[in-house]
MARLOVO-279097 format. One record per residue (C-alpha): y, x, z. Coordinates in pm, 1 decimal. Each point is the difference from the previous one (the first is absolute). Layout:
- Y|X|Z
...
REM end
This chain:
- 8691.7|8926.3|10596.7
- 63.0|134.1|350.0
- -290.5|245.9|-24.7
- 72.0|108.2|-355.9
- 372.1|51.2|56.3
- -30.1|208.4|314.6
- -271.9|238.9|-122.7
- 73.6|37.7|-373.5
- 258.9|265.7|88.6
- -283.3|236.6|104.4
- -80.0|72.0|-365.8
- 365.6|59.0|-85.9
- 68.8|218.1|304.6
- -58.1|348.0|-146.1
- 117.7|-74.2|-361.9
- 334.4|-131.2|126.6
- 40.4|296.6|233.3
- -44.7|234.9|-297.2
- 211.0|-205.2|-243.8
- 309.5|-37.0|214.9
- -57.4|308.1|217.1
- 60.9|-200.5|316.1
- 22.7|190.1|327.6
- -231.4|-72.7|291.0
- 240.7|-220.2|196.3
- 131.7|-184.5|-306.9
- -351.4|-60.4|-128.1
- -120.5|-137.1|331.6
- 312.3|-207.5|69.5
- 69.4|-146.4|-344.7
- -299.3|35.5|-231.5
- -292.6|-63.3|235.0
- 140.9|-211.0|283.3
- 281.5|-199.9|-163.4
- -235.0|-292.8|-69.6
- -96.4|6.9|365.1
- 361.5|-14.9|113.2
- 33.0|-299.5|-230.5
- -307.6|-143.3|173.2
- 171.6|51.8|335.6
- 299.1|-204.7|-118.9
- -220.2|-262.7|-165.5
- -216.7|-42.4|309.9
- 290.8|-15.0|245.4
- 190.7|-254.3|-209.9
- -300.8|-177.8|-150.6
- -10.5|-250.1|283.8
- 337.7|-145.5|-101.6
- -88.9|-132.1|-348.6
- -350.5|-85.7|123.9
- 156.2|-227.2|260.8
- 287.3|-143.9|-205.8
- -136.8|-13.6|-355.1
- -363.9|-33.0|97.9
- -301.7|225.1|-33.6
- -67.2|-101.0|-361.9
- 348.8|65.8|-141.1
- 9.9|334.7|179.5
- -330.3|97.3|-161.2
- 136.8|-98.7|-341.5
- 304.9|226.4|37.3
- -225.7|282.0|114.9
- -167.9|-17.3|-341.9
- 338.7|46.6|-167.3
- 68.4|310.2|209.6
- -337.0|152.0|-93.6
- 61.3|-56.5|-371.1
- 352.0|147.1|0.2
- -114.5|299.6|204.0
- -288.2|79.6|-235.8
- 214.8|-5.3|-313.7
- 285.1|191.8|160.6
- -221.3|268.2|156.2
- -188.8|62.6|-323.3
- 320.2|41.6|-202.2
- 206.5|187.2|261.4
- 198.5|289.1|-156.7
- 63.1|185.9|328.6
- -128.5|15.8|358.0
- 285.9|-213.5|135.4
- -65.5|-292.6|-235.0
- -370.4|39.4|65.6
- 54.5|-16.6|375.5
- 216.1|-312.4|-37.1
- -267.4|-194.1|-187.2
- -272.8|121.3|234.9
- 215.4|-129.8|285.2
- 16.7|-344.9|-165.8
- -378.5|-9.1|-30.8
- -25.3|103.0|363.3
- 214.5|-296.3|103.7
- -255.8|-222.0|-172.7
- -287.1|175.9|176.4
- 163.8|-34.8|341.7
- 85.4|-366.9|-50.0
- -354.0|-70.0|-122.4
- -146.1|130.5|327.0
- 211.1|-259.9|179.4
- -41.8|-299.3|-230.5
- -356.6|60.0|-126.2
- -210.4|17.5|319.8
- 222.8|-259.1|167.6
- -42.9|-244.6|-288.7
- -377.9|47.8|-8.8
- -32.6|-44.0|377.3
- 191.7|-327.2|-22.7
- -216.0|-153.3|-274.4
- -329.4|91.3|169.8
- -181.1|-125.7|309.3
- -131.0|173.1|311.1
- -350.2|44.6|-147.9
- 97.0|175.5|-324.8
- 345.5|139.7|78.4
- -121.4|354.2|57.7
- -198.3|11.2|-323.8
- 278.3|-154.6|-206.2
- 274.6|228.8|130.2
- -236.0|294.2|-44.9
- -17.7|-96.1|-368.7
- 361.5|118.5|-1.6
- -128.9|338.1|119.0
- -283.5|-15.5|-255.1
- 254.6|-46.6|-279.5
- 205.2|282.5|151.3
- -287.9|248.4|-22.6
- -96.6|-136.5|-342.4
- 355.1|81.5|-110.0
- -35.6|349.0|148.1
- -325.5|55.5|-188.9
- 150.7|-128.5|-324.8
- 295.5|235.1|50.7
- -231.9|299.2|43.8
- -202.5|-99.2|-308.6
- 316.0|-66.1|-201.0
- 145.7|338.8|93.8
- -324.9|170.2|-100.2
- -11.9|-180.2|-336.8
- 361.5|80.9|-81.6
- -53.0|369.2|78.5
- 46.6|169.1|-340.5
- 103.6|-327.4|-167.5
- 352.4|104.0|-97.7
- 46.9|357.2|117.4
- 299.5|47.5|227.1
- 61.2|-376.4|-6.4
- -335.5|-92.4|156.0
- 167.6|-87.9|327.6
- 232.4|-249.7|-174.4
- -299.9|-196.2|-122.5
- -161.4|19.1|343.0
- 302.1|-171.1|153.3
- 109.2|-225.2|-288.6
- -339.2|-169.4|-45.9
- 63.3|-181.6|329.6
- 225.0|-241.3|-190.1
- -309.0|-170.2|-147.4
- -168.2|-106.7|327.5
- 346.1|-81.5|139.5
- 49.5|-252.9|-279.1
- -346.8|-148.6|57.9
- 70.5|-27.8|373.6
- 336.7|-170.6|-61.1
- -159.2|-267.9|-220.5
- -294.9|-54.9|235.9
- 208.0|-40.0|316.5
- 194.2|-289.8|-155.9
- -307.7|-221.0|45.3
- -59.8|38.2|376.3
- 110.5|-270.2|250.5
- 256.8|41.4|275.9
- -111.3|90.5|351.5
- -66.1|-320.5|199.2
- 134.8|157.2|319.0
- 321.8|107.8|-174.6
- 39.3|-352.7|-140.5
- -17.1|-141.5|353.1
- 205.1|262.5|182.9
- 274.0|64.3|-258.9
- 8.4|-322.0|-204.0
- -147.5|-264.2|232.4
- -202.8|-107.2|-304.0
- -297.9|-159.4|173.6
- -134.2|-169.9|-312.4
- 16.8|320.7|-205.0
- -181.0|188.3|277.1
- -262.5|-275.5|18.7
- -70.3|36.5|-373.4
- -42.4|378.4|25.9
- -225.3|-27.7|307.7
- -215.6|-248.6|-189.6
- -32.8|243.8|-291.7
- -94.6|271.6|250.0
- -305.1|-204.4|102.1
- 104.9|-47.7|362.5
- -254.0|-235.3|163.4
- 250.2|-189.9|217.8
- 336.4|22.0|-176.6
- 180.2|-228.9|246.6
- -118.0|204.7|298.6
- 115.8|321.0|-170.3
- 339.1|-155.4|-73.2
- 30.0|-110.5|362.0
- -81.2|348.5|131.1
- 259.6|163.3|-226.1
- 270.5|-253.6|88.0
- -72.2|17.9|373.9
- 12.0|380.2|-5.5
- 354.7|-23.9|-133.9
- 105.8|-278.5|238.7
- -97.6|217.3|298.3
- 207.7|298.9|-112.1
- 248.6|130.2|255.8
- 292.3|156.1|-189.8
- 215.1|113.4|295.6
- -192.6|318.5|81.1
- 91.2|304.0|-217.0
- -242.4|70.2|-286.2
- -94.4|352.8|109.4
- -59.0|-114.1|357.3
- -192.5|-320.4|-73.7
- -235.2|162.1|-252.0
- -19.3|344.6|160.8
- -381.3|-5.7|8.6
- -34.5|-89.4|-369.8
- 271.2|247.3|-103.1
- -167.5|283.0|194.4
- -339.5|-72.7|-155.3
- 148.2|-17.0|-351.9
- 188.9|326.7|51.6
- -300.4|190.7|132.2
- -249.6|-110.8|-263.6
- 249.9|90.3|-275.1
- 90.3|329.5|167.7
- -362.5|110.3|27.6
- -73.6|-116.0|-354.9
- 229.0|267.9|-139.3
- -67.9|264.5|265.8
- -358.5|0.0|-125.3
- 131.5|195.2|-299.6
- -118.8|-257.6|-254.0
- 312.3|11.6|-218.3
- 12.7|378.2|25.6
- -353.2|16.3|-143.8
- 51.1|-268.2|-266.0
- 335.5|132.7|-124.4
- -95.6|365.6|-2.3
- -373.1|-32.8|-76.2
- 7.4|210.9|-320.7
- 210.7|270.9|165.3
- -214.5|7.8|316.8
- -318.0|28.6|-207.1
- 150.1|275.9|-215.7
- 81.1|192.0|318.9
- -372.9|1.3|75.8
- -80.1|164.0|-333.7
- -53.8|-290.2|-240.9
- 162.7|13.4|-344.0
- 276.6|-244.2|-98.4
- -228.4|-223.0|-209.7
- -273.9|7.9|265.5
- 249.6|-98.0|269.6
- 122.5|-299.2|-204.0
- -358.9|-109.4|-62.2
- -81.9|42.7|369.0
- 295.3|-227.9|76.2
- -186.9|-272.7|-190.6
- -300.8|56.0|228.1
- 232.1|-43.8|298.1
- 131.6|-324.4|-148.3
- -354.7|-130.6|-61.1
- -95.8|80.6|359.5
- 305.7|-189.3|124.0
- -93.1|-304.5|-207.3
- -369.2|-4.7|98.6
- 62.1|25.6|373.0
- 277.0|-259.4|-15.6
- -279.5|-235.6|-108.5
- -180.5|92.2|322.9
- 309.6|-76.4|206.3
- 53.8|-322.8|-192.9
- -355.2|-112.0|79.1
- 11.6|77.7|373.2
- 359.2|-82.7|102.8
- -73.8|-366.3|74.9
- -346.7|82.3|137.8
- 43.7|308.6|217.7
- 370.9|-55.5|67.9
- 311.3|215.0|-20.8
- -53.7|217.7|309.6
- -356.8|110.0|-80.0
- 93.7|104.2|-352.4
- 300.3|195.9|123.5
- -209.2|174.6|267.3
- -252.9|98.2|-266.9
- 278.7|113.7|-232.1
- 165.5|206.9|274.9
- -321.1|187.7|73.3
- -45.6|63.5|-371.5
- 361.0|119.0|-28.7
- -40.5|252.6|279.6
- -327.1|151.3|-123.8
- 104.3|18.9|-367.7
- 344.0|147.8|74.5
- -160.3|267.2|216.2
- -234.7|82.9|-288.8
- 294.9|23.5|-244.7
- 179.2|236.9|236.5
- -312.8|213.8|40.7
- -55.2|3.6|-376.9
- 341.1|155.2|-52.1
- -17.8|229.0|304.9
- -334.2|154.8|-97.0
- 63.8|-28.7|-375.0
- -318.7|-196.4|-61.6
- -116.7|-114.2|-342.7
- 248.4|-251.8|-155.3
- -282.2|-255.2|-21.9
- -16.2|-8.3|382.6
- 373.3|-74.2|5.3
- -36.7|-274.4|-261.2
- -284.3|-164.0|195.3
- 205.5|19.8|321.2
- 299.2|-159.6|-172.0
- -222.3|-277.0|-135.7
- -132.2|-58.9|354.6
- 361.0|-17.2|118.1
- 84.4|-254.2|-271.5
- -309.6|-203.6|94.1
- 109.8|-9.0|363.0
- 345.1|-116.8|-102.3
- -136.0|-270.6|-229.9
- -230.4|-144.9|268.0
- 256.2|26.2|280.2
- 375.7|26.7|-39.6
- 6.8|-83.9|-369.8
- -180.0|-327.6|64.3
- 166.7|-91.8|328.3
- 371.7|83.5|-15.4
- 127.2|-272.0|-234.8
- -223.7|-266.0|154.9
- 91.6|84.4|359.0
- 376.9|17.9|-48.8
- -4.2|-331.1|-189.4
- -191.8|-166.8|285.2
- 185.6|96.4|317.3
- 337.8|-169.9|-55.2
- 74.2|-375.5|21.1
- 93.3|-195.1|-313.6
- 375.9|-9.6|49.6
- 36.9|378.1|42.0
- -298.7|121.5|-204.0
- 220.9|120.9|-286.3
- 208.3|215.5|232.5
- -299.5|119.8|202.2
- -173.2|96.0|-323.2
- 314.0|188.5|-103.4
- -2.9|187.4|331.2
- -362.3|110.4|-32.9
- 10.9|89.3|-367.8
- 339.9|166.0|42.7
- -154.6|229.0|261.7
- -284.8|77.3|-239.8
- 234.0|94.8|-284.1
- 241.0|206.0|209.4
- -283.5|228.3|108.5
- -155.9|-4.9|-347.0
- 330.6|116.5|-147.5
- 48.0|271.3|262.8
- -351.3|137.8|-48.8
- 32.2|-1.8|-379.0
- 347.0|156.1|14.8
- -124.1|281.4|221.7
- -323.8|41.6|-197.5
- 118.9|266.2|-247.2
- 174.1|193.3|277.6
- -304.6|-3.8|227.7
- -233.7|95.6|-285.5
- 230.8|288.9|-88.3
- 21.6|117.8|363.8
- -377.5|9.2|38.3
- -44.3|120.0|-358.5
- -373.4|3.7|-86.9
- -135.8|-78.4|347.6
- 138.8|-329.6|135.5
- -262.7|-45.5|273.9
- 262.8|-56.4|276.9
- 127.8|-308.8|-186.0
- -338.1|-170.6|13.4
- -60.1|110.2|358.9
- 323.5|-177.5|94.4
- -110.3|-318.1|-179.7
- -336.1|14.2|184.0
- 183.6|17.4|332.8
- 204.8|-307.6|-88.3
- -318.6|-190.5|-80.4
- -132.5|71.5|350.0
- 311.8|-178.3|127.5
- -66.4|-286.9|-241.1
- -350.4|-41.3|140.9
- 147.5|-30.7|350.9
- 251.6|-258.6|-127.8
- -278.3|-215.0|-147.1
- -219.6|27.0|310.4
- 267.6|-84.1|255.6
- 279.0|-195.8|-171.9
- -108.0|-177.5|-317.5
- -112.4|-365.6|32.0
- -263.2|-161.3|-223.8
- 137.9|-265.0|-238.5
- -320.0|-86.9|-188.5
- -64.0|-373.5|-33.7
- 323.1|-105.2|174.4
- 262.2|-218.6|-171.6
- 346.2|147.0|-58.1
- 147.8|-244.9|248.1
- -260.9|80.7|269.9
- 36.8|378.4|-40.2
- 355.9|-17.8|131.3
- -113.5|-203.7|300.4
- -265.1|265.0|65.0
- 257.6|282.6|-14.5
- 245.8|-185.3|225.1
- -261.9|-32.2|274.5
- -51.0|379.1|18.5
REM end
């Protein structure tokens, strides 16, 4: 749902611009980035219901937001109503990036946590691919109303998600921290297949008993907050949302036709999905740092090639291959790591708020980049090579961050990760 909702707008981008004759600033601010501003709000506030209502109930309400947004966006009579319903869907997206990875990290163990949280990323890219395919299939389906079907069809998977999420258990760590429900947590841990349930319970309880609450939040968890901010900051300064949101337009600028650019977007989505499998396989074997180092190197080389493709006006196929290499690098590195890492580096009692901090940072920069996208594309017209050169420079900084600041969290329990960070 997260992947589908955020990227489905790419197919409706140009039709809506022509239908409502939206100006550059209005189109970037309301049509394209309104869902992302909703995601900013949802991510910043998502920690509150996740902590008070629980991870499960929050995920249930997220399904409601997705459903309402899909119906409202597809039937919107004007750009203002459309923007409102896109904003609602964005709130669901933002809250899901808080509650989803956090919930998965809390029902997994140190051996499979990376792979299980990465399944969240796998479903994200699967949703992106389905959105690209859906947009392609609805092209020419109902004339000027194609875009309404592209957006409205999301109501179907939203309904399926809502029904499915009703059957999942509560987070055992939330049951202990928020409800002091030891027996309920014991039952969930048993279902999880934890080898020594009583030892796990003891570790969770002791981690909460040793909490010092006097020191201010931003001072006590400065290390974790800095790491969460930087990994989220670099995630968006790679240009990933810029490429995903404006893929058809970027490809058309290189000389591809409208239908070819939409079809090429499907190839981009397939690449994302395939290499997410690679990241999923290696995250608990190679570790977080090695994958992010590999991804950073791939980012830098592929972004340089994209910039050169535009600068020298090379064949559009070279650009498409370079973009696919860029997507591959993202899928193996940042795409696989970000949600896992942020969900790991905060202790149980503040994980909801730490997750909100990290994902909030991600969505603020995602919204800013998407908002400025149409303006930047217009400024550079048919040769946007400086944009991709800038992104390449930011990825050099990311590589330095990983090499000199980022700790490895592979194979370490959630409770022990905090002890590890406090010692540094």
